[in-house]
C-alpha positions, 0 to 999 in steps of 0.5 A: 524509476521512482523512489518510494519511502513508506512510513507509519507502521508500528505496534497496535492492538487488535481493533486499532488503526494505523495510517501508512504513507508512501512518498514518491520522488523522481519521475511520476506520471498521471497514468501511474498506478500506486499500490500497497502489498504486504508480506507476513513472516515466511509468506509470500507478498500479497496485494492489499490495495491500489489506486490510479494517480489520475482518476483515483479509482481504487482496488482492494483485496477481499481480505481488507475491503471495508477496513482499509482505505487507499487514498492519494495527495497528488500535490504531495506525491503521497499515497496513504493506506488507512487501516481500521479494525486491524486484526492479528492476521494483518501483521506484516511488512507493508510495501508501496509499489509503482506500476506504469500499467493497469496490472497493479489494479488486479494485484499483479506485480509483473510490471511493478518497477519501483518498490519501497523498503517497507514498514512493519505493522504488528497487530497484537491480540 
């Protein structure tokens, strides 16, 4: 497993931007996939975006395409989520995840072996 620590959440007005960071420590591998999920209050945890450590291929939920961008800095073992044009429905706790398989690229959590503690994003209308 790896330890994942998210940061960057906060309160922002609709239309604003935030950038989340996820620092991974421990054993990471070039074949890993890293991703972001979010969980609104009282609802299930949903896929947001994923990226491969090696090639940098990216994957997005339809609800965030064109507004959110996932990126990585291998030297810093950090994954980012740039969130633009935020909407009140983006309000949720955002979690970072690590998967040793490609399942994360399809939004699946069955193979996720590490989760961060989450960071809260609140978008006011």
